[in-house]
Each structure stands twice: as structure tokens, then as C-alpha cells.
C-alpha angles and dihedrals in degrees: 000000000000115000121237107242121197142166115241106234122235091244088069093050116094102188111087090217088064088069095054122088120257135042134091137316113236122195118194112196118207128176095274106011145037120216117204121204119187130190093039107162099191110022098187093050091043093051093047088053093047092048091065091055101044139049101271090186088069094057114104101178142349125210128190116199090345094305125112110260104166142002127175117273140139095277104024098089088079086084087074098046 
């Protein structure tokens, strides 16, 4: 099954910095979809913040600027602490 991949629009972004040019592109892969966030200024801080709002158990992989950043494993959840 191909995952639906979509860009999260600025109108859904609450941090004013997310509306300014520059930063990283973060892709969060779930079972059936991939959400793409652009203009992320501090990916690790952003992902820690997002993790408290979403179901982290549903995340399969995270990429930052096309590079692997996180995949599930026995000790990797510390990223979100």
C-alpha cells in the first residue's frame, strides 16, 4: 500500500517561526501517511514538542532534510523525553 504524503500547510502551524523562510524539512512517517513539515528551525526541539501532542507509537520513521533521524527501537524513545 502506498502511503499518502502531504505537506502540512502553514495555516495549521502555530509557531510564528514556522512561517518564516529557512530551516529544515521534517517528514514523519506513519503506517498509512507521511506528514511533511518545512521551515522547522530546530528539528529536535520541534519533534519533542510534537511527540507530546501525537501518538508516538504510530510513528514508523522520521527524516530531517532527507536523512534518517529516528526509527523505533528499544532506546530511541528518549528523543521524546
